[in-house]
Legacy VTK file of the C-alpha trace (Angstrom):
# vtk DataFile Version 3.0
C-alpha trace
ASCII
DATASET POLYDATA
POINTS 101 float
-20.784 -39.211 -70.875
-23.685 -39.506 -68.470
-23.746 -37.408 -65.288
-26.109 -37.929 -62.370
-26.182 -35.606 -59.376
-27.460 -37.209 -56.163
-27.883 -35.228 -52.952
-26.493 -37.027 -49.917
-25.988 -36.099 -46.295
-24.160 -32.791 -46.199
-23.306 -32.656 -49.891
-23.676 -34.054 -53.362
-22.527 -37.207 -55.119
-21.839 -36.780 -58.827
-21.880 -40.093 -60.690
-19.898 -40.174 -63.923
-20.465 -42.875 -66.544
-18.877 -43.365 -69.952
-15.813 -41.628 -71.344
-13.630 -39.230 -69.385
-11.793 -37.875 -72.418
-10.974 -34.470 -73.848
-14.027 -34.625 -76.123
-16.337 -35.115 -73.130
-14.897 -32.895 -70.399
-16.861 -29.658 -70.847
-20.118 -31.075 -69.405
-18.230 -32.596 -66.467
-16.329 -29.379 -65.738
-19.614 -27.442 -65.816
-21.332 -30.006 -63.549
-18.420 -29.860 -61.085
-18.570 -26.074 -60.894
-22.361 -26.080 -60.502
-22.265 -28.739 -57.776
-19.555 -26.854 -55.884
-21.685 -23.703 -55.938
-24.693 -25.592 -54.517
-23.096 -27.977 -52.071
-20.509 -27.810 -49.278
-18.960 -31.146 -50.330
-18.813 -33.119 -53.539
-18.083 -36.819 -53.895
-17.156 -38.004 -57.387
-18.341 -41.537 -58.130
-16.227 -42.583 -61.107
-17.071 -46.283 -60.963
-18.908 -46.053 -64.310
-16.007 -44.534 -66.263
-15.117 -46.817 -69.171
-12.431 -44.720 -70.902
-9.997 -42.046 -69.732
-7.223 -39.990 -71.311
-4.634 -37.507 -70.019
-7.129 -34.627 -70.183
-9.485 -36.595 -67.939
-6.697 -37.163 -65.426
-5.826 -33.457 -65.543
-9.422 -32.510 -64.708
-9.486 -35.010 -61.835
-6.222 -33.620 -60.459
-7.620 -30.094 -60.621
-10.872 -31.171 -58.962
-9.027 -33.063 -56.230
-7.124 -29.887 -55.324
-10.417 -28.269 -54.262
-10.944 -28.865 -50.524
-14.632 -29.754 -50.962
-14.041 -32.482 -53.576
-13.490 -36.133 -52.718
-12.925 -38.906 -55.225
-14.077 -42.348 -54.189
-12.554 -45.257 -56.059
-10.851 -45.285 -59.441
-11.894 -47.813 -62.065
-9.286 -49.549 -64.219
-9.368 -47.082 -67.161
-8.476 -44.186 -64.857
-5.851 -46.164 -62.925
-4.191 -47.358 -66.124
-4.059 -43.862 -67.619
-2.679 -42.398 -64.394
-0.008 -45.124 -64.268
0.926 -44.516 -67.909
1.441 -40.844 -67.005
3.574 -41.805 -64.006
1.009 -40.602 -61.479
0.051 -42.228 -58.205
-3.632 -43.098 -57.978
-3.447 -42.703 -54.189
-2.986 -38.968 -54.694
-6.405 -38.804 -56.370
-8.443 -40.877 -53.929
-9.779 -39.267 -50.771
-8.788 -41.311 -47.760
-12.290 -41.214 -46.314
-14.314 -41.473 -49.538
-14.075 -45.097 -50.566
-16.778 -46.191 -48.143
-19.053 -43.283 -49.008
-20.149 -44.571 -52.418
LINES 1 102
101 0 1 2 3 4 5 6 7 8 9 10 11 12 13 14 15 16 17 18 19 20 21 22 23 24 25 26 27 28 29 30 31 32 33 34 35 36 37 38 39 40 41 42 43 44 45 46 47 48 49 50 51 52 53 54 55 56 57 58 59 60 61 62 63 64 65 66 67 68 69 70 71 72 73 74 75 76 77 78 79 80 81 82 83 84 85 86 87 88 89 90 91 92 93 94 95 96 97 98 99 100
């Protein structure tokens, strides 16, 4: 997994590339916590995610419950995993975030 933190107006954009799987989640969890300590808002750019499992969806659901976190768009691997788990992808995407990436 590759993580890139980019400051933007009023917050931070964290770009995630590669696998969003149980084997790769510790660095992302740490980056999320660090970004939330430094920034009033955090936009997750997941457009580079190529693989996702249930643990990845669980982390995204937890992150989305934080009021400062917005998730832009969901690539196919995340949408497919969410659908396989019976979850709505609309619940993960911030209504105002899709144009921010």
